[in-house]
C-alpha positions as CSV (number, residue, x, y, z in Angstrom):
1,M,0.0,0.0,0.0
2,K,2.9,2.4,0.8
3,T,4.4,1.7,-2.6
4,I,1.1,2.6,-4.4
5,A,0.7,5.8,-2.3
6,G,4.3,6.7,-3.0
7,L,3.9,6.2,-6.7
8,F,0.7,8.2,-6.7
9,F,2.5,11.1,-4.9
10,L,5.4,11.1,-7.4
11,I,3.0,11.1,-10.4
12,V,0.9,14.0,-8.9
13,F,4.1,15.9,-8.0
14,A,5.5,15.5,-11.6
15,F,2.3,16.6,-13.1
16,A,2.0,19.6,-10.8
17,S,5.6,20.7,-11.6
18,H,4.9,20.6,-15.3
19,N,1.6,22.4,-14.9
20,T,3.4,25.1,-12.9
21,Y,5.6,25.9,-15.9
22,A,2.6,25.9,-18.3
23,I,0.8,28.4,-16.1
24,K,3.9,30.6,-15.7
25,A,4.5,30.5,-19.5
26,E,0.9,31.4,-20.1
27,I,1.0,34.4,-17.8
28,L,4.3,35.6,-19.2
29,E,3.0,35.3,-22.7
30,K,0.0,37.5,-21.8
31,I,2.4,40.1,-20.3
32,F,4.8,40.0,-23.3
33,A,1.9,40.3,-25.7
34,N,1.0,43.7,-24.1
35,I,4.4,45.3,-24.1
36,S,6.5,46.7,-26.9
37,I,10.3,47.0,-26.9
38,G,10.5,48.5,-30.4
39,R,11.5,45.3,-32.1
40,E,10.5,41.7,-32.4
41,L,10.5,39.8,-29.1
42,V,13.0,37.0,-29.0
43,I,13.0,35.4,-25.6
44,Y,15.9,33.9,-23.7
45,S,15.6,32.3,-20.2
46,D,18.0,30.8,-17.8
47,D,15.2,28.4,-16.9
48,E,15.4,25.6,-19.4
49,K,11.9,24.2,-18.6
50,L,10.4,27.6,-19.1
51,I,12.1,28.1,-22.5
52,Q,10.9,24.7,-23.5
53,E,7.3,25.6,-22.6
54,F,7.6,28.8,-24.7
55,G,8.9,26.7,-27.6
56,K,5.9,24.3,-27.3
57,R,3.5,27.2,-27.4
58,G,5.2,28.9,-30.4
59,N,3.8,32.3,-29.8
60,F,7.2,33.9,-29.4
61,A,10.6,33.2,-30.9
62,T,13.1,31.8,-28.4
63,T,16.9,31.4,-28.3
64,A,19.4,29.5,-26.3
65,L,21.9,32.4,-26.3
66,C,21.2,35.6,-24.4
67,K,23.2,37.6,-27.0
68,N,20.6,36.7,-29.7
69,A,17.6,37.7,-27.5
70,T,15.7,41.0,-27.2
71,L,14.1,40.0,-23.9
72,L,15.6,38.0,-21.0
73,V,13.6,36.1,-18.5
74,L,15.8,35.4,-15.5
75,Q,15.5,33.5,-12.3
76,N,19.1,33.8,-11.2
77,K,21.2,37.0,-11.3
78,K,24.5,35.0,-11.5
79,K,23.5,33.6,-14.9
80,L,23.3,37.0,-16.5
81,E,26.2,37.4,-18.9
82,K,28.0,40.7,-19.1
83,S,27.4,40.8,-22.9
84,C,23.6,40.9,-22.1
85,Y,23.5,43.7,-19.6
86,E,21.9,46.1,-22.0
87,K,18.9,43.8,-22.8
88,A,15.4,44.2,-21.5
89,V,15.0,41.9,-18.4
90,F,11.9,40.4,-16.8
91,V,12.6,38.5,-13.6
92,L,11.0,35.5,-11.9
93,G,11.3,36.8,-8.4
94,Y,10.7,40.1,-6.6
95,D,14.1,40.1,-5.0
96,L,15.7,40.1,-8.4
97,L,13.8,43.2,-9.3
98,K,15.9,45.0,-6.7
99,E,19.1,43.3,-7.6
100,I,19.1,43.7,-11.4
101,P,18.7,47.4,-12.2
102,Q,17.9,46.8,-15.9
103,S,14.9,44.6,-15.0
104,F,11.6,46.3,-15.7
105,G,9.2,43.8,-14.3
106,A,8.7,40.7,-12.3
107,I,6.4,37.8,-11.7
108,F,6.5,36.0,-8.3
109,W,4.3,33.8,-6.2
110,K,3.0,35.1,-2.9
111,K,0.4,33.3,-0.8
112,G,-0.1,30.8,-3.7
113,R,-1.0,33.4,-6.2
114,P,1.1,35.0,-9.0
115,N,1.9,38.7,-8.5
116,I,3.1,40.9,-11.3
117,V,5.0,44.2,-11.0
118,I,6.1,46.4,-13.8
119,L,8.2,49.5,-12.9
120,A,7.1,52.6,-14.9
121,P,10.4,54.5,-14.5
122,R,12.4,51.5,-15.8
123,T,10.1,51.0,-18.8
124,K,10.5,54.7,-19.7
125,E,14.3,54.5,-19.4
126,Q,14.3,51.5,-21.8
127,S,11.7,52.8,-24.2
128,I,9.3,49.9,-23.4
129,T,5.7,50.6,-24.1
130,V,3.2,49.0,-21.7
131,S,-0.5,48.7,-22.9
132,D,-3.4,49.8,-20.8
133,T,-4.2,46.1,-20.2
134,L,-1.3,45.9,-17.7
135,E,-2.1,49.2,-16.0
136,D,-3.1,47.5,-12.7
137,Y,0.4,46.0,-12.5
138,V,2.4,49.2,-13.1
139,E,4.2,50.6,-10.1
140,E,6.3,53.8,-9.7
141,K,8.8,52.1,-7.3
142,I,9.8,48.9,-5.7
143,W,8.0,48.3,-2.4
């Protein structure tokens, strides 16, 4: 009985993990569809599972190299190459929004719900246009 319960737990955990990436990718795609960086969006992420999910969906072009991207989606500051410091950056954690000054927005989970923050001063600096659809998520400063 313990074996069956353990196997069931592993299957549910594996499905939930995959589902998390699908949900995160869907939310990010809705955000990215409502911003303009002045050129075609080509997305790079240091999260391989997330970039695979973007690739499955096919709504945005993706790349394995940050130098070929126009938008970086980062979960780890240490993985940001110096050659990519001037790219638009969207982060997967609120703390990174503070740590990476060129990041203009973040998605993070708090109390089991996704939270989105887009910083107006940083979007203006980088000439990023944010549609009115995302108005509820635009903030003037990091809180």
